[in-house]
SEZA-361944 format. One line per field, with one value per residue (C-alpha): residue in one letter; z, y, x; residue number from 1. Coordinates in nm, 2 decimals, decimal comma. Layout:
<pts>
r	A; ...
Z	Z; ...
Y	Y; ...
X	X; ...
k	NUM; ...
</pts>
This chain:
<pts>
r	X; X; X; X; X; X; X; X; X; X; X; X; X; X; X; X; X; X; X; X; X; X; X; X; X; X; X; X; X; X; X; X; X; X; X; X; X; X; X; X; X; X; X; X; X; X; X; X; X; X; X; X; X; X; X; X; X; X; X; X; X; X; X; X; X; X; X; X; X; X; X; X; X; X; X; X; X; X; X; X; X; X; X; X; X; X; X; X; X; X; X; X; X; X; X; X; X; X; X; X; X; X; X; X; X; X; X; X; X; X; X; X; X; X; X; X; X; X; X; X; X; X; X; X; X; X; X; X; X; X; X; X; X; X; X; X; X; X; X; X; X; X; X; X; X; X; X; X; X; X; X; X; X; X; X; X; X; X; X; X; X; X; X; X; X; X; X; X; X; X; X; X; X; X; X; X; X; X; X; X; X; X; X; X; X; X; X; X; X; X; X; X; X; X; X; X; X; X; X; X; X; X; X; X; X; X; X; X; X; X; X; X; X; X; X; X; X; X; X; X; X; X; X; X; X; X; X; X; X; X; X; X; X; X; X; X; X; X; X; X; X; X; X; X; X; X; X; X; X; X; X; X; X; X; X; X; X; X
Z	0,01; -0,18; 0,25; 0,12; -0,11; 0,17; 0,33; -0,01; 0,02; -0,30; -0,53; -0,48; -0,49; -0,78; -0,83; -0,49; -0,60; -0,58; -0,25; -0,02; -0,24; -0,15; 0,26; 0,26; 0,04; 0,29; 0,58; 0,46; 0,38; 0,71; 0,92; 0,73; 0,83; 1,20; 1,27; 1,60; 1,74; 1,59; 1,77; 1,81; 2,17; 2,27; 2,48; 2,50; 2,33; 2,03; 1,68; 1,66; 1,96; 1,87; 1,86; 1,68; 1,89; 1,72; 1,92; 1,92; 1,97; 2,33; 2,62; 2,45; 2,60; 2,60; 2,33; 2,04; 1,96; 1,63; 1,55; 1,20; 1,02; 0,75; 0,90; 1,16; 0,88; 0,71; 0,71; 1,07; 1,17; 0,90; 0,65; 0,80; 0,98; 0,81; 0,94; 1,29; 1,14; 1,25; 1,60; 1,60; 1,50; 1,76; 2,01; 2,10; 2,06; 1,83; 1,91; 1,62; 1,71; 1,56; 1,69; 1,59; 1,30; 1,20; 1,16; 1,46; 1,68; 1,79; 1,79; 2,14; 2,22; 1,93; 2,17; 2,51; 2,25; 2,21; 2,60; 2,66; 2,43; 2,55; 2,93; 2,79; 2,57; 2,86; 3,07; 2,77; 2,71; 3,03; 2,98; 2,87; 2,54; 2,32; 2,09; 1,75; 1,48; 1,12; 1,02; 1,21; 1,40; 1,49; 1,62; 1,81; 1,98; 2,04; 2,28; 2,42; 2,60; 2,68; 3,05; 3,04; 3,02; 3,25; 3,08; 3,30; 3,10; 2,82; 2,84; 2,44; 2,18; 1,84; 1,61; 1,21; 0,95; 1,34; 1,27; 1,60; 1,60; 1,46; 1,35; 1,02; 0,99; 1,07; 0,80; 0,51; 0,38; 0,66; 0,88; 0,72; 0,91; 1,17; 1,33; 1,52; 1,81; 1,93; 2,27; 2,10; 1,87; 2,20; 2,45; 2,13; 1,95; 2,08; 2,01; 2,26; 2,54; 2,74; 2,67; 3,01; 3,25; 3,20; 2,82; 2,55; 2,26; 1,81; 1,59; 1,22; 0,87; 0,54; 0,32; 0,04; 0,23; 0,19; 0,37; 0,59; 0,71; 0,77; 0,95; 1,17; 1,33; 1,33; 1,56; 1,78; 1,79; 1,94; 2,13; 2,31; 2,29; 2,14; 1,86; 1,54; 1,20; 0,82; 0,65; 0,31; -0,03; 0,19; 0,11; 0,32; 0,18; 0,20; 0,53; 0,72; 0,54; 0,77; 1,03; 0,86; 0,87; 1,23; 1,14; 1,02; 1,17; 1,26; 1,44; 1,59; 1,71; 1,81; 2,08; 2,10; 2,41; 2,62
Y	0,00; 0,38; 0,52; 0,86; 0,80; 0,66; 0,97; 1,21; 1,34; 1,58; 1,32; 1,18; 1,41; 1,59; 1,96; 1,96; 2,30; 2,48; 2,39; 2,66; 2,95; 2,86; 2,82; 3,18; 3,31; 3,19; 3,27; 3,58; 3,69; 3,46; 3,69; 4,05; 3,92; 3,83; 4,24; 4,26; 3,92; 3,86; 3,92; 3,74; 3,72; 3,61; 3,28; 3,32; 3,51; 3,35; 3,47; 3,26; 3,22; 3,41; 3,25; 3,35; 3,34; 3,40; 3,44; 3,40; 3,64; 3,62; 3,42; 3,08; 2,79; 2,69; 2,68; 2,47; 2,46; 2,42; 2,31; 2,32; 2,06; 2,11; 1,79; 1,98; 2,22; 2,42; 2,67; 2,91; 2,97; 3,22; 3,01; 2,82; 3,04; 2,97; 2,60; 2,75; 2,83; 2,57; 2,58; 2,92; 2,91; 2,68; 2,92; 2,82; 3,01; 2,88; 2,93; 2,88; 2,88; 2,91; 2,73; 2,73; 2,50; 2,21; 2,28; 2,53; 2,34; 1,96; 1,80; 1,78; 2,17; 2,19; 2,00; 2,20; 2,50; 2,37; 2,31; 2,67; 2,81; 2,57; 2,73; 3,08; 3,03; 2,91; 3,23; 3,42; 3,16; 3,03; 2,69; 2,31; 2,28; 2,10; 2,04; 1,94; 1,93; 1,79; 1,57; 1,69; 1,90; 1,56; 1,44; 1,79; 1,72; 1,40; 1,48; 1,70; 1,42; 1,25; 1,08; 1,30; 1,60; 1,83; 2,00; 1,99; 2,22; 1,99; 1,74; 1,62; 1,56; 1,48; 1,43; 1,44; 1,27; 1,18; 1,08; 0,89; 0,64; 0,83; 0,59; 0,61; 0,92; 0,87; 0,67; 0,91; 1,22; 1,45; 1,27; 1,53; 1,79; 1,65; 1,45; 1,21; 1,00; 0,65; 0,83; 1,12; 0,87; 0,73; 0,99; 1,17; 0,92; 0,89; 0,55; 0,47; 0,67; 0,66; 0,88; 1,09; 0,97; 1,20; 1,30; 1,17; 1,06; 1,08; 1,01; 1,15; 1,04; 1,03; 0,72; 0,82; 0,90; 0,71; 0,37; 0,50; 0,76; 0,49; 0,31; 0,62; 0,67; 0,31; 0,23; 0,53; 0,46; 0,09; 0,18; 0,46; 0,25; 0,52; 0,57; 0,67; 0,79; 0,69; 1,03; 0,85; 0,99; 1,25; 1,29; 1,44; 1,79; 1,78; 1,61; 1,93; 2,08; 1,96; 2,21; 2,50; 2,34; 2,35; 2,07; 1,83; 1,49; 1,62; 1,91; 1,72; 1,50; 1,79; 1,97; 1,75; 1,63; 1,93
X	-0,02; 0,08; 0,07; 0,07; -0,19; -0,37; -0,39; -0,46; -0,75; -0,78; -0,70; -0,98; -1,22; -1,39; -1,30; -1,11; -0,94; -1,26; -1,31; -1,10; -1,19; -1,55; -1,49; -1,31; -1,53; -1,85; -1,62; -1,58; -1,96; -2,06; -1,86; -1,97; -2,31; -2,28; -2,15; -2,08; -2,23; -1,87; -1,54; -1,19; -1,01; -0,70; -0,60; -0,21; 0,08; 0,14; 0,07; -0,18; -0,32; -0,64; -1,01; -1,32; -1,59; -1,97; -2,27; -2,63; -2,94; -2,99; -2,78; -2,59; -2,68; -2,33; -2,06; -1,93; -1,58; -1,48; -1,13; -0,99; -0,78; -0,54; -0,28; -0,18; 0,02; -0,21; -0,47; -0,63; -0,97; -1,05; -1,20; -1,44; -1,66; -1,98; -1,96; -2,07; -2,48; -2,61; -2,55; -2,59; -2,91; -3,04; -2,85; -2,55; -2,27; -1,92; -1,56; -1,26; -0,94; -0,59; -0,30; 0,07; 0,18; 0,43; 0,71; 0,70; 0,48; 0,51; 0,13; 0,18; 0,20; -0,09; -0,26; -0,21; -0,23; -0,62; -0,68; -0,56; -0,79; -1,09; -1,03; -1,05; -1,30; -1,52; -1,46; -1,65; -1,95; -2,13; -2,25; -2,15; -1,87; -1,94; -1,55; -1,57; -1,31; -1,26; -0,96; -0,65; -0,91; -1,09; -0,78; -0,71; -1,09; -1,05; -0,76; -0,99; -1,22; -0,90; -0,85; -0,53; -0,67; -0,89; -1,07; -1,46; -1,63; -1,62; -1,94; -1,92; -1,66; -1,75; -1,49; -1,57; -1,31; -1,05; -0,68; -0,72; -0,40; -0,04; 0,13; 0,06; 0,11; 0,45; 0,51; 0,39; 0,55; 0,41; 0,71; 0,94; 0,75; 0,57; 0,88; 0,66; 0,82; 0,71; 0,62; 0,40; 0,26; 0,14; 0,05; -0,07; -0,31; -0,68; -0,76; -0,50; -0,60; -0,91; -1,21; -1,26; -1,51; -1,85; -1,78; -2,00; -1,87; -2,01; -1,73; -1,84; -1,71; -1,80; -1,92; -1,68; -1,44; -1,05; -1,08; -0,75; -1,03; -1,31; -1,05; -0,93; -1,29; -1,40; -1,04; -1,16; -1,60; -1,44; -1,22; -1,40; -1,73; -1,94; -2,10; -2,03; -2,17; -2,07; -2,25; -2,37; -2,22; -2,01; -1,65; -1,30; -1,42; -1,85; -1,85; -1,87; -2,12; -2,34; -2,27; -2,35; -2,75; -2,95; -3,18; -2,90; -2,84; -2,43; -2,59; -2,82; -2,48; -2,35; -2,59; -2,86; -3,04; -2,81
k	1; 2; 3; 4; 5; 6; 7; 8; 9; 10; 11; 12; 13; 14; 15; 16; 17; 18; 19; 20; 21; 22; 23; 24; 25; 26; 27; 28; 29; 30; 31; 32; 33; 34; 35; 36; 37; 38; 39; 40; 41; 42; 43; 44; 45; 46; 47; 48; 49; 50; 51; 52; 53; 54; 55; 56; 57; 58; 59; 60; 61; 62; 63; 64; 65; 66; 67; 68; 69; 70; 71; 72; 73; 74; 75; 76; 77; 78; 79; 80; 81; 82; 83; 84; 85; 86; 87; 88; 89; 90; 91; 92; 93; 94; 95; 96; 97; 98; 99; 100; 101; 102; 103; 104; 105; 106; 107; 108; 109; 110; 111; 112; 113; 114; 115; 116; 117; 118; 119; 120; 121; 122; 123; 124; 125; 126; 127; 128; 129; 130; 131; 132; 133; 134; 135; 136; 137; 138; 139; 140; 141; 142; 143; 144; 145; 146; 147; 148; 149; 150; 151; 152; 153; 154; 155; 156; 157; 158; 159; 160; 161; 162; 163; 164; 165; 166; 167; 168; 169; 170; 171; 172; 173; 174; 175; 176; 177; 178; 179; 180; 181; 182; 183; 184; 185; 186; 187; 188; 189; 190; 191; 192; 193; 194; 195; 196; 197; 198; 199; 200; 201; 202; 203; 204; 205; 206; 207; 208; 209; 210; 211; 212; 213; 214; 215; 216; 217; 218; 219; 220; 221; 222; 223; 224; 225; 226; 227; 228; 229; 230; 231; 232; 233; 234; 235; 236; 237; 238; 239; 240; 241; 242; 243; 244; 245; 246; 247; 248; 249; 250; 251; 252; 253; 254; 255; 256; 257; 258
</pts>
């Protein structure tokens, strides 16, 4: 098996090059449309230690934090703002943090940054915190539910297309930037760690994703004995579209019953 091809997404998605420009345009328009209900705050001293906070009309019922993907090497919070639409329409706030990318940070450092971010976000919005994220952000969102991390505000994690075991990633060319070692693979792979007591988990993945991502999602759901959903017909780039729709099954998985 070509391990790099196994984790290549765009090569198997028609029109892949068009997704990022569309995301950026939709995100910018969404922020502009919210006006004063969209703000930015810092959670640390670094250049990327910031988060956007989108609040609904009225008092928020809690906050959903979305962590972006990009294989820990690309993107920031600005491309994803429109994905807050679903939970905002249901009375929840949504926070979207950036984090330091590789090679300037190790994955363990990114985990620590997200712990700090959620601590600050919880100071801005009262109530329960749900953490979700996509791809590498799915990995980081899963880490926020692990037993080795103390985040009592977090009641649910919904990793979307998560990378739950890092060992295969260390065998790809991405290793030239990520510098994973055996200790970090063990400590930072959610599928090798316990789910924290009191945290609910639901793993989400697209039915048309690469087999490696279906395996990663299944692996985490089995390790945590939690629900997982294979979203029919969805690939790695459109599996997140349901976050825009307040009536979608994905938004229900995020905040239903809370």
